[in-house]
Each structure stands twice: as C-alpha cells, then as structure tokens.
C-alpha positions as YAML, in Angstrom:
chain: A
units: angstrom
residues:
- id: 1
  name: MET
  ca: [4.58, 15.36, 0.13]
- id: 2
  name: ALA
  ca: [6.96, 12.92, 1.82]
- id: 3
  name: ALA
  ca: [4.18, 11.56, 4.03]
- id: 4
  name: LEU
  ca: [2.01, 11.03, 0.95]
- id: 5
  name: LEU
  ca: [4.79, 9.05, -0.75]
- id: 6
  name: ILE
  ca: [5.50, 6.96, 2.35]
- id: 7
  name: GLY
  ca: [1.79, 6.28, 2.78]
- id: 8
  name: SER
  ca: [1.51, 5.20, -0.83]
- id: 9
  name: GLY
  ca: [4.27, 2.63, -0.30]
- id: 10
  name: PHE
  ca: [3.12, 1.41, 3.11]
- id: 11
  name: PRO
  ca: [0.57, -1.17, 1.83]
- id: 12
  name: ASN
  ca: [3.38, -3.06, 0.11]
- id: 13
  name: PHE
  ca: [4.82, -4.31, 3.38]
- id: 14
  name: ASP
  ca: [2.63, -7.37, 2.83]
- id: 15
  name: VAL
  ca: [4.93, -8.35, -0.03]
- id: 16
  name: PHE
  ca: [7.56, -9.94, 2.22]
- id: 17
  name: PRO
  ca: [6.14, -13.51, 2.09]
- id: 18
  name: THR
  ca: [6.31, -13.37, -1.71]
- id: 19
  name: LEU
  ca: [9.84, -11.99, -1.70]
- id: 20
  name: LEU
  ca: [11.03, -14.61, 0.77]
- id: 21
  name: ARG
  ca: [9.58, -17.44, -1.32]
- id: 22
  name: LYS
  ca: [11.47, -16.15, -4.43]
- id: 23
  name: GLU
  ca: [9.31, -18.07, -6.86]
- id: 24
  name: ALA
  ca: [6.05, -17.60, -8.68]
- id: 25
  name: PRO
  ca: [2.91, -18.84, -6.97]
- id: 26
  name: PRO
  ca: [2.25, -22.50, -7.89]
- id: 27
  name: GLN
  ca: [-1.22, -21.75, -9.24]
- id: 28
  name: ASN
  ca: [-2.81, -18.70, -10.77]
- id: 29
  name: PRO
  ca: [-0.71, -15.59, -9.92]
- id: 30
  name: THR
  ca: [-3.87, -13.75, -8.90]
- id: 31
  name: ASP
  ca: [-4.12, -16.19, -5.98]
- id: 32
  name: GLU
  ca: [-1.04, -14.54, -4.42]
- id: 33
  name: THR
  ca: [-1.56, -13.40, -0.84]
- id: 34
  name: HIS
  ca: [-0.10, -9.94, -1.54]
- id: 35
  name: ALA
  ca: [-2.82, -7.34, -1.45]
- id: 36
  name: ALA
  ca: [-5.18, -9.67, 0.39]
- id: 37
  name: THR
  ca: [-4.06, -8.38, 3.79]
- id: 38
  name: VAL
  ca: [-5.45, -5.59, 5.94]
- id: 39
  name: LEU
  ca: [-2.74, -3.29, 4.53]
- id: 40
  name: HIS
  ca: [-4.65, -3.24, 1.24]
- id: 41
  name: THR
  ca: [-7.99, -2.14, 2.67]
- id: 42
  name: VAL
  ca: [-9.36, 1.39, 2.80]
- id: 43
  name: PHE
  ca: [-10.72, 0.72, 6.28]
- id: 44
  name: LEU
  ca: [-7.21, 0.50, 7.78]
- id: 45
  name: TYR
  ca: [-6.37, 4.07, 6.80]
- id: 46
  name: VAL
  ca: [-9.67, 5.40, 8.11]
- id: 47
  name: ILE
  ca: [-8.92, 3.74, 11.46]
- id: 48
  name: ILE
  ca: [-5.26, 4.78, 11.80]
- id: 49
  name: LEU
  ca: [-5.77, 8.42, 10.77]
- id: 50
  name: PRO
  ca: [-6.89, 9.74, 14.18]
- id: 51
  name: PHE
  ca: [-4.32, 7.63, 16.04]
- id: 52
  name: MET
  ca: [-1.52, 8.81, 13.79]
- id: 53
  name: TYR
  ca: [-2.62, 12.42, 14.24]
- id: 54
  name: LEU
  ca: [-2.77, 12.07, 18.02]
- id: 55
  name: GLY
  ca: [0.64, 10.39, 18.11]
- id: 56
  name: LEU
  ca: [2.34, 13.01, 15.96]
- id: 57
  name: ASN
  ca: [0.63, 15.82, 17.84]
- id: 58
  name: ALA
  ca: [1.72, 14.32, 21.17]
- id: 59
  name: ILE
  ca: [5.37, 14.44, 20.16]
- id: 60
  name: GLY
  ca: [5.00, 18.08, 19.19]
- id: 61
  name: TRP
  ca: [4.74, 18.09, 15.41]
- id: 62
  name: ASP
  ca: [2.97, 21.30, 14.41]
- id: 63
  name: ASN
  ca: [1.76, 19.88, 11.11]
- id: 64
  name: ALA
  ca: [0.58, 16.55, 12.57]
- id: 65
  name: TRP
  ca: [-2.80, 16.66, 10.84]
- id: 66
  name: ALA
  ca: [-1.32, 17.31, 7.39]
- id: 67
  name: ILE
  ca: [1.22, 14.51, 7.82]
- id: 68
  name: ALA
  ca: [-1.32, 11.98, 9.10]
- id: 69
  name: LEU
  ca: [-3.85, 12.87, 6.43]
- id: 70
  name: SER
  ca: [-1.21, 12.77, 3.66]
- id: 71
  name: PHE
  ca: [0.02, 9.36, 4.80]
- id: 72
  name: CYS
  ca: [-3.49, 7.92, 4.86]
- id: 73
  name: VAL
  ca: [-4.46, 9.48, 1.53]
- id: 74
  name: GLY
  ca: [-1.33, 7.93, 0.01]
- id: 75
  name: GLY
  ca: [-2.35, 4.52, 1.33]
- id: 76
  name: VAL
  ca: [-5.90, 4.86, 0.02]
- id: 77
  name: ILE
  ca: [-4.64, 6.01, -3.39]
- id: 78
  name: HIS
  ca: [-2.37, 2.96, -3.51]
- id: 79
  name: VAL
  ca: [-5.20, 0.59, -2.68]
- id: 80
  name: LEU
  ca: [-7.61, 2.17, -5.15]
- id: 81
  name: THR
  ca: [-5.01, 2.24, -7.92]
- id: 82
  name: GLU
  ca: [-4.19, -1.42, -7.42]
- id: 83
  name: SER
  ca: [-7.86, -2.30, -7.63]
- id: 84
  name: PHE
  ca: [-7.53, -1.84, -11.41]
- id: 85
  name: ASP
  ca: [-5.50, -5.05, -11.82]
- id: 86
  name: LEU
  ca: [-6.78, -8.56, -12.48]
- id: 87
  name: LYS
  ca: [-7.28, -9.41, -8.83]
- id: 88
  name: GLY
  ca: [-8.93, -6.29, -7.44]
- id: 89
  name: ARG
  ca: [-8.82, -5.44, -3.73]
- id: 90
  name: ARG
  ca: [-10.96, -6.06, -0.66]
- id: 91
  name: LEU
  ca: [-12.26, -2.48, -0.72]
- id: 92
  name: LEU
  ca: [-15.17, -3.11, 1.65]
- id: 93
  name: TRP
  ca: [-13.31, -5.19, 4.25]
- id: 94
  name: PRO
  ca: [-14.29, -5.90, 7.11]
- id: 95
  name: ILE
  ca: [-17.85, -5.77, 5.79]
- id: 96
  name: SER
  ca: [-17.01, -8.05, 2.87]
- id: 97
  name: ASN
  ca: [-14.06, -10.29, 1.95]
- id: 98
  name: LYS
  ca: [-14.92, -9.98, -1.73]
- id: 99
  name: PHE
  ca: [-12.34, -8.48, -4.09]
- id: 100
  name: TYR
  ca: [-13.58, -5.46, -6.05]
- id: 101
  name: GLY
  ca: [-11.92, -3.80, -8.99]
- id: 102
  name: ALA
  ca: [-12.17, -2.66, -12.57]
- id: 103
  name: LYS
  ca: [-9.83, -5.35, -14.01]
- id: 104
  name: ILE
  ca: [-8.44, -2.92, -16.56]
- id: 105
  name: LEU
  ca: [-4.72, -3.54, -16.20]
- id: 106
  name: PRO
  ca: [-3.60, -6.80, -17.81]
- id: 107
  name: TYR
  ca: [-1.08, -7.85, -15.21]
- id: 108
  name: ASP
  ca: [-0.95, -9.67, -11.95]
- id: 109
  name: PHE
  ca: [1.15, -8.97, -8.91]
- id: 110
  name: TRP
  ca: [3.85, -11.52, -9.65]
- id: 111
  name: THR
  ca: [4.49, -10.07, -13.12]
- id: 112
  name: TYR
  ca: [4.68, -6.60, -11.60]
- id: 113
  name: LEU
  ca: [6.99, -7.75, -8.83]
- id: 114
  name: THR
  ca: [9.43, -9.49, -11.15]
- id: 115
  name: ASP
  ca: [9.94, -6.34, -13.23]
- id: 116
  name: LYS
  ca: [13.16, -5.19, -11.57]
- id: 117
  name: LYS
  ca: [12.99, -1.65, -13.00]
- id: 118
  name: VAL
  ca: [9.56, -1.02, -11.49]
- id: 119
  name: LEU
  ca: [10.61, -2.52, -8.16]
- id: 120
  name: ALA
  ca: [13.78, -0.39, -8.07]
- id: 121
  name: LEU
  ca: [11.82, 2.75, -8.90]
- id: 122
  name: GLU
  ca: [9.21, 2.14, -6.21]
- id: 123
  name: GLY
  ca: [11.83, 1.20, -3.64]
- id: 124
  name: GLY
  ca: [13.89, 4.28, -4.44]
- id: 125
  name: LEU
  ca: [10.88, 6.57, -4.17]
- id: 126
  name: PHE
  ca: [9.92, 5.04, -0.83]
- id: 127
  name: ILE
  ca: [13.44, 5.47, 0.58]
- id: 128
  name: ALA
  ca: [13.69, 9.04, -0.71]
- id: 129
  name: ALA
  ca: [10.33, 9.97, 0.81]
- id: 130
  name: PHE
  ca: [11.31, 8.43, 4.14]
- id: 131
  name: LEU
  ca: [14.60, 10.34, 4.19]
- id: 132
  name: LEU
  ca: [12.83, 13.60, 3.35]
- id: 133
  name: LEU
  ca: [10.39, 13.08, 6.19]
- id: 134
  name: VAL
  ca: [13.03, 12.16, 8.75]
- id: 135
  name: PHE
  ca: [15.62, 14.79, 7.83]
...
C-alpha cells in the first residue's frame, strides 16, 4: 500500500519549477509545464517497472515484485486521473506529444496547486507513505 501511495505522488516531482516561480503562469494556466514532463507519461512506468523490480530484488527484498508493481500502478493511476482536467496528459508519449484527456474537471493545475488544503493533504499522504515503506 505504501508503494502505491508513493508511486501515485511520484509524478508530481515535476512541480518544482512552478513552486520556485511562486506566481501564476503569465498566460493560460493550462500552458503550465507541470504534467508535460516524462513523469506524467504512462510509458515511464512501463519502462521503470522491470528495473525497479530487479533493483529491489538485488538488495534482497522478498516482495520486490509487489512493491515495484504497486509503485508503477500508483504512477499510472495518477497520470490517468489527471488526464480528466482541462489540459489532459501526453498519454501516448513518446509516440505522440499530443495531450489526451476527458476534460471533465473544471480546474487547471495552478488553481489546484494554490489550494493549500489539497497541497497539505497530498504532501502529508506522500510523507506518510514514504515513512511506512522505509520503517
């Protein structure tokens, strides 16, 4: 469960440029670079799954496959869930750079990011999952 939670938070590491800038994008918020990186593609998790399994297995983790699979499933769930916002996600990258999504949720990334309650909740869940995995 902890690996699933950590995997679901992992794609958000591409948020740091936005956080460092500390201001809304100058143009349309859907032009934000968050979620346009390789961390928000399904392909990444397909590629890292075997390497993560081999790495965890090499250091002697008995449940290496479950951990690696849970982490990658969490990442894929994150990417697919975010594809319901106004921007969509590059679901078929590297085959296509086009953003795909259902455009159901009426918010953009900047609005989501500036909601401090949501950010605190996600950050807390990520930290808790990491601590559960490590200890």
